[in-house]
Backbone bond lengths (Angstrom), bond angles and torsions (degrees), N, CA, C in turn:
res aa  C-N    CA-C-N  psi(-1)  N-CA   C-N-CA  omega(-1)  CA-C   N-CA-C  phi
1 M - - - 1.434 - - 1.539 110.22 -
2 K 1.306 116.08 118.40 1.438 119.30 -177.07 1.554 109.03 -113.23
3 E 1.338 115.45 116.60 1.460 117.59 -179.23 1.505 109.92 -103.95
4 K 1.369 113.92 142.61 1.453 121.71 176.04 1.520 107.62 -135.95
5 F 1.272 115.86 148.44 1.489 123.17 -179.61 1.514 107.44 -126.90
6 I 1.304 115.03 128.99 1.447 119.73 179.55 1.542 113.22 -126.45
7 K 1.246 115.42 155.11 1.501 124.27 175.07 1.517 105.73 -131.55
8 K 1.321 116.82 114.51 1.481 121.03 -173.24 1.525 110.26 -136.79
9 Y 1.334 115.32 131.17 1.436 121.33 178.87 1.523 110.30 -98.28
10 W 1.329 115.90 127.94 1.434 122.26 173.64 1.544 110.30 -104.50
11 P 1.366 116.13 99.89 1.426 119.49 -174.45 1.490 114.94 -64.80
12 E 1.370 116.90 -28.63 1.489 118.97 -179.61 1.509 112.03 -66.05
13 D 1.321 117.36 -25.86 1.487 120.37 177.23 1.568 110.49 -108.62
14 D 1.275 117.35 -8.78 1.486 122.38 -176.42 1.530 109.11 58.32
15 I 1.324 117.12 49.91 1.420 124.49 -178.76 1.538 111.47 -129.85
16 M 1.327 115.26 132.86 1.505 118.95 174.47 1.517 104.58 -97.88
17 F 1.311 115.79 128.23 1.432 123.62 177.50 1.526 113.32 -108.32
18 Y 1.336 116.01 131.02 1.467 119.61 173.23 1.548 102.29 -116.13
19 I 1.325 115.00 126.21 1.480 118.99 -177.46 1.494 110.96 -132.96
20 H 1.306 112.80 133.02 1.500 122.06 177.58 1.560 104.35 -104.17
21 F 1.354 112.29 119.42 1.443 119.05 178.59 1.506 109.35 -108.67
22 N 1.321 115.11 142.32 1.490 121.93 173.80 1.494 106.87 -126.88
23 D 1.326 114.89 119.62 1.489 121.33 -173.48 1.524 112.80 50.10
24 G 1.306 116.44 40.58 1.496 121.75 175.64 1.501 116.08 83.35
25 I 1.361 117.38 -0.97 1.464 123.59 -179.49 1.544 108.65 -110.04
26 A 1.306 113.83 134.31 1.495 118.70 176.29 1.530 110.14 -67.34
27 V 1.307 116.52 127.61 1.477 121.78 177.90 1.541 112.89 -113.15
28 R 1.329 114.40 -25.71 1.480 121.30 178.67 1.521 108.06 -145.75
29 Q 1.352 115.93 147.91 1.490 118.19 179.27 1.541 107.68 -152.96
30 I 1.303 113.16 143.23 1.469 122.71 174.03 1.499 107.91 -121.01
31 E 1.326 117.43 129.21 1.433 122.30 175.13 1.568 108.15 -111.44
32 V 1.305 115.13 119.42 1.464 117.83 -178.86 1.556 107.93 -113.84
33 S 1.317 114.88 122.21 1.449 123.03 179.78 1.504 108.86 -139.03
34 G 1.369 116.85 115.86 1.402 118.83 -176.16 1.506 111.56 63.57
35 N 1.320 116.82 -125.76 1.477 122.56 -179.78 1.523 109.74 -99.62
36 S 1.304 121.27 7.44 1.482 119.49 -177.56 1.500 111.45 -113.67
37 S 1.308 114.53 151.19 1.499 121.52 175.19 1.496 108.75 -131.72
38 I 1.292 114.65 140.79 1.528 123.33 177.52 1.470 106.42 -119.57
39 F 1.330 113.42 128.50 1.528 121.24 -177.13 1.565 106.44 -109.60
40 L 1.312 113.10 121.70 1.485 121.34 -179.74 1.540 108.43 -120.84
41 S 1.306 116.08 150.01 1.439 123.98 177.45 1.508 111.37 -151.89
42 L 1.323 117.60 174.81 1.456 121.01 175.22 1.498 110.26 -56.74
43 D 1.337 119.82 -37.17 1.417 123.78 179.90 1.540 113.77 -75.86
44 N 1.281 118.42 -20.21 1.428 125.77 -177.78 1.534 108.57 -143.21
45 P 1.347 118.72 71.82 1.426 121.05 -170.72 1.522 117.71 -83.14
46 V 1.371 117.47 -9.90 1.443 119.75 -176.74 1.560 108.21 -137.65
47 I 1.321 114.77 128.31 1.455 123.53 172.61 1.523 107.96 -131.93
48 N 1.291 116.82 113.16 1.507 120.92 -176.43 1.514 110.36 51.34
49 E 1.322 120.42 -119.47 1.435 122.81 178.49 1.508 114.18 -90.57
50 S 1.279 116.94 -2.11 1.460 121.23 -180.00 1.538 111.75 -88.03
51 M 1.320 114.47 139.42 1.449 118.14 -177.42 1.582 109.80 -139.61
52 L 1.257 118.27 140.07 1.448 123.40 176.35 1.550 109.32 -58.39
53 Y 1.312 115.51 132.31 1.456 120.84 -177.37 1.519 109.44 -52.01
54 D 1.338 120.02 126.14 1.439 122.87 -172.43 1.494 117.78 -113.58
55 Q 1.373 113.54 15.08 1.482 121.24 179.94 1.541 106.32 -111.03
56 D 1.301 115.43 165.53 1.457 121.52 177.65 1.573 110.19 -73.94
57 I 1.309 116.35 148.55 1.424 121.18 -178.23 1.481 113.68 -54.99
58 S 1.376 116.13 -27.41 1.469 120.84 -178.20 1.520 110.19 -68.98
59 D 1.308 118.66 -17.68 1.487 122.07 178.19 1.556 114.64 -73.97
60 L 1.298 113.33 -15.96 1.489 118.75 -178.77 1.530 109.53 -87.34
61 E 1.343 114.93 147.49 1.465 119.40 174.73 1.527 104.13 -93.46
62 L 1.333 114.43 99.91 1.472 120.66 -175.01 1.533 110.31 -108.97
63 N 1.334 114.75 142.88 1.479 122.51 172.68 1.478 108.01 -108.53
64 E 1.268 115.65 162.43 1.494 122.72 -179.88 1.550 111.74 -51.86
65 N 1.353 116.85 -36.93 1.469 118.73 -177.24 1.534 112.73 -80.99
66 D 1.354 119.20 -1.90 1.416 122.75 174.58 1.526 113.88 -77.56
67 F 1.304 114.99 -20.49 1.473 119.33 -178.63 1.571 110.76 -86.28
68 I 1.314 114.51 131.11 1.477 121.32 -178.74 1.532 109.35 -121.76
69 S 1.277 116.24 171.20 1.460 121.39 -177.49 1.547 110.29 -83.19
70 R 1.316 114.42 159.51 1.453 118.91 174.11 1.501 111.29 -55.75
71 E 1.349 114.94 -40.58 1.468 120.33 -178.39 1.492 112.58 -60.16
72 E 1.361 116.73 -44.44 1.459 118.87 178.15 1.552 112.80 -62.43
73 F 1.312 114.39 -41.05 1.487 119.57 178.30 1.549 110.26 -62.80
74 E 1.343 114.30 -49.32 1.489 118.83 -176.99 1.503 111.44 -62.60
75 N 1.317 120.08 -39.03 1.431 126.06 177.68 1.571 109.60 -57.89
76 K 1.290 113.13 -44.68 1.484 118.18 178.10 1.521 112.16 -69.92
77 W 1.304 116.65 -39.56 1.487 121.24 179.11 1.564 110.84 -61.87
78 K 1.321 117.14 -34.42 1.431 121.04 -178.82 1.569 114.09 -79.87
79 S 1.342 114.84 -13.34 1.471 118.47 -174.09 1.522 111.23 -82.88
């Protein structure tokens, strides 16, 4: 099982995404826009118009600085 954690900003939607991948599949996601955060997971994959990322991690254009530590993700998940 290979876990990866990313933090990626989508300027077109003005949303910061934090995504926890397990073997290339998103298992948890946080969407931060303005002062609100939406928490998605395999158990709760859809909230209003927000949906857990459903593509493989390889479909994302990621840079080295998009990868974050488990600790950074978990701290955001708990907030």
